[in-house]
Residue frames as a rotation matrix with the C-alpha (Angstrom) as fourth column:
MET 1
-0.561 -0.753 -0.344 38.72
-0.600 0.657 -0.457 30.76
0.570 -0.050 -0.820 -92.35
PRO 2
0.447 0.808 -0.384 36.77
-0.234 0.520 0.821 27.74
0.863 -0.277 0.422 -90.94
ASP 3
0.448 -0.188 0.874 37.10
-0.892 -0.032 0.450 26.70
-0.057 -0.982 -0.182 -87.30
LYS 4
-0.715 -0.642 -0.277 39.26
-0.629 0.764 -0.146 23.74
0.305 0.070 -0.950 -86.36
PRO 5
0.176 0.742 -0.647 37.31
-0.141 0.670 0.729 20.54
0.974 -0.038 0.222 -85.73
LYS 6
0.319 0.049 0.946 36.62
-0.926 -0.196 0.323 19.96
0.201 -0.979 -0.017 -82.07
THR 7
-0.634 -0.547 -0.547 38.38
-0.390 0.837 -0.384 17.13
0.668 -0.030 -0.744 -80.46
ARG 8
0.136 0.698 -0.703 36.58
0.372 0.622 0.689 14.55
0.918 -0.356 -0.175 -78.28
ALA 9
-0.427 -0.395 -0.814 38.45
0.890 -0.021 -0.456 15.82
0.163 -0.919 0.360 -75.27
ALA 10
-0.992 0.034 0.123 37.32
-0.040 -0.998 -0.046 19.42
0.121 -0.051 0.991 -75.85
VAL 11
-0.264 0.963 -0.051 33.68
-0.397 -0.060 0.916 18.37
0.879 0.262 0.398 -76.35
SER 12
0.240 0.351 -0.905 33.63
0.600 0.680 0.423 16.14
0.764 -0.644 -0.048 -73.24
ALA 13
-0.720 -0.507 -0.474 35.38
0.687 -0.426 -0.588 18.78
0.096 -0.750 0.655 -71.15
LYS 14
-0.806 0.510 0.302 32.62
-0.435 -0.855 0.282 21.31
0.402 0.096 0.911 -72.07
ALA 15
0.060 0.921 -0.386 29.94
-0.120 0.390 0.913 18.76
0.991 -0.008 0.133 -71.10
GLN 16
-0.030 -0.145 -0.989 31.44
0.859 0.502 -0.100 18.43
0.511 -0.853 0.110 -67.66
LEU 17
-0.871 -0.260 0.416 31.23
0.068 -0.904 -0.423 22.17
0.486 -0.340 0.805 -66.82
PRO 18
-0.579 0.714 -0.393 28.59
0.634 0.091 -0.768 23.18
-0.513 -0.694 -0.505 -64.31
SER 19
-0.732 0.437 0.523 25.55
0.299 -0.484 0.822 24.78
0.612 0.758 0.223 -65.63
LYS 20
-0.731 0.580 -0.360 22.56
0.183 -0.341 -0.922 26.82
-0.658 -0.740 0.143 -64.30
LEU 21
-0.218 0.739 0.638 19.12
0.959 0.041 0.280 27.74
0.181 0.673 -0.717 -65.61
CYS 22
-0.960 -0.101 0.259 18.51
0.086 -0.994 -0.071 31.47
0.265 -0.046 0.963 -66.18
PRO 23
-0.525 0.804 -0.278 15.37
0.610 0.128 -0.782 32.51
-0.593 -0.581 -0.558 -64.16
ILE 24
-0.283 0.418 -0.864 14.44
-0.423 -0.862 -0.278 35.13
-0.861 0.287 0.421 -66.82
CYS 25
-0.050 0.208 -0.977 14.67
-0.998 -0.035 0.044 33.40
-0.026 0.978 0.209 -70.14
GLN 26
0.615 0.368 0.697 14.75
-0.546 0.837 0.040 29.79
-0.569 -0.405 0.716 -68.86
ARG 27
0.724 -0.482 -0.494 17.80
-0.348 0.363 -0.864 28.94
0.596 0.798 0.095 -70.94
PRO 28
0.836 -0.510 -0.203 20.66
0.489 0.526 0.695 26.83
-0.248 -0.681 0.690 -69.60
PHE 29
0.710 -0.690 0.140 24.06
-0.454 -0.601 -0.657 28.50
0.538 0.403 -0.740 -69.40
SER 30
0.668 -0.537 -0.515 27.42
0.596 0.800 -0.061 27.10
0.445 -0.266 0.855 -68.54
TRP 31
0.626 -0.552 -0.551 30.26
0.424 -0.352 0.835 28.09
-0.655 -0.756 0.013 -66.26
ARG 32
0.767 -0.473 0.434 32.66
0.264 -0.384 -0.885 30.56
0.585 0.793 -0.169 -67.88
LYS 33
-0.081 -0.930 -0.358 36.26
0.873 0.107 -0.477 31.40
0.482 -0.351 0.803 -66.78
LYS 34
-0.587 -0.129 0.799 35.35
-0.047 -0.980 -0.193 34.99
0.808 -0.150 0.569 -66.06
TRP 35
0.372 0.804 0.464 32.81
-0.586 -0.185 0.789 33.81
0.720 -0.565 0.402 -63.51
GLU 36
-0.077 -0.522 -0.850 35.37
0.250 0.815 -0.523 31.56
0.965 -0.253 0.068 -61.73
ARG 37
-0.925 -0.371 -0.080 35.47
0.160 -0.191 -0.968 33.50
0.344 -0.909 0.237 -58.45
ASP 38
-0.735 0.662 0.145 31.74
-0.496 -0.380 -0.781 34.26
-0.462 -0.646 0.608 -58.13
TRP 39
-0.819 0.404 -0.407 29.96
-0.101 0.596 0.797 31.38
0.564 0.694 -0.447 -59.82
ALA 40
-0.621 0.583 -0.523 27.73
0.782 0.413 -0.467 31.03
-0.056 -0.699 -0.713 -56.73
GLN 41
-0.411 0.426 -0.806 26.47
0.168 -0.833 -0.527 34.58
-0.896 -0.352 0.271 -57.15
VAL 42
-0.927 0.012 -0.376 25.85
-0.362 -0.294 0.884 34.34
-0.100 0.956 0.277 -60.94
LYS 43
-0.373 0.890 0.263 22.10
0.016 0.290 -0.957 34.28
-0.928 -0.353 -0.122 -61.57
TYR 44
0.683 0.635 -0.362 21.58
-0.250 -0.262 -0.932 35.39
-0.687 0.727 -0.020 -65.21
CYS 45
0.446 -0.445 0.777 22.90
0.761 0.645 -0.068 34.17
-0.470 0.622 0.626 -68.47
SER 46
-0.231 -0.441 0.867 23.52
0.859 -0.510 -0.030 37.69
0.456 0.738 0.497 -69.83
GLN 47
-0.923 -0.097 -0.373 23.46
0.266 -0.861 -0.433 41.35
-0.279 -0.499 0.820 -68.99
ARG 48
-0.678 0.735 -0.011 20.26
-0.363 -0.321 0.875 41.55
0.640 0.597 0.484 -70.96
CYS 49
0.143 0.734 -0.664 18.48
0.423 0.561 0.712 39.18
0.895 -0.382 -0.230 -68.55
ALA 50
-0.505 -0.314 -0.804 20.02
0.863 -0.181 -0.472 40.94
0.003 -0.932 0.363 -65.54
ARG 51
-0.979 0.199 0.036 18.52
-0.192 -0.972 0.136 44.25
0.062 0.126 0.990 -66.79
ALA 52
-0.287 0.923 -0.257 15.15
-0.217 0.198 0.956 42.55
0.933 0.330 0.143 -67.35
ALA 53
-0.081 0.234 -0.969 15.20
0.801 0.593 0.076 41.23
0.593 -0.770 -0.235 -63.85
ARG 54
-0.741 -0.237 -0.628 15.87
0.589 -0.677 -0.441 44.73
-0.321 -0.697 0.642 -62.40
GLY 55
0.343 0.934 -0.101 12.89
0.687 -0.323 -0.651 46.02
-0.640 0.154 -0.752 -64.40
GLY 56
-0.449 -0.605 -0.657 15.08
-0.035 -0.723 0.690 47.81
-0.893 0.333 0.304 -66.96
GLY 57
0.428 0.649 -0.629 12.68
-0.659 -0.253 -0.709 46.95
-0.619 0.718 0.319 -69.77
GLY 58
-0.382 -0.547 -0.745 13.32
-0.917 0.324 0.231 45.05
0.115 0.771 -0.626 -72.80
ASP 59
0.774 0.632 0.041 12.33
-0.631 0.775 -0.030 41.53
-0.051 -0.002 0.999 -73.71
ALA 60
-0.046 -0.879 0.474 14.89
-0.805 0.313 0.504 38.94
-0.592 -0.358 -0.722 -72.67
HIS 61
-0.867 -0.462 0.186 15.71
-0.242 0.716 0.655 36.67
-0.436 0.523 -0.733 -75.60
ASN 62
-0.208 0.846 0.491 12.24
0.554 0.515 -0.654 36.80
-0.806 0.136 -0.576 -77.01
């Protein structure tokens, strides 16, 4: 089943969300509801990049 077409309000609302640049993969990532309480502490776009930062091996998004 195809997704519903996005409304202008939904698209503009997403554009207004804060974003950061991941220091590992250099990709921008946007605020998520699950990060609401600790957005200031969020550093990485994914668990994969967090593991790569800790030296857990793997190649982050490459």
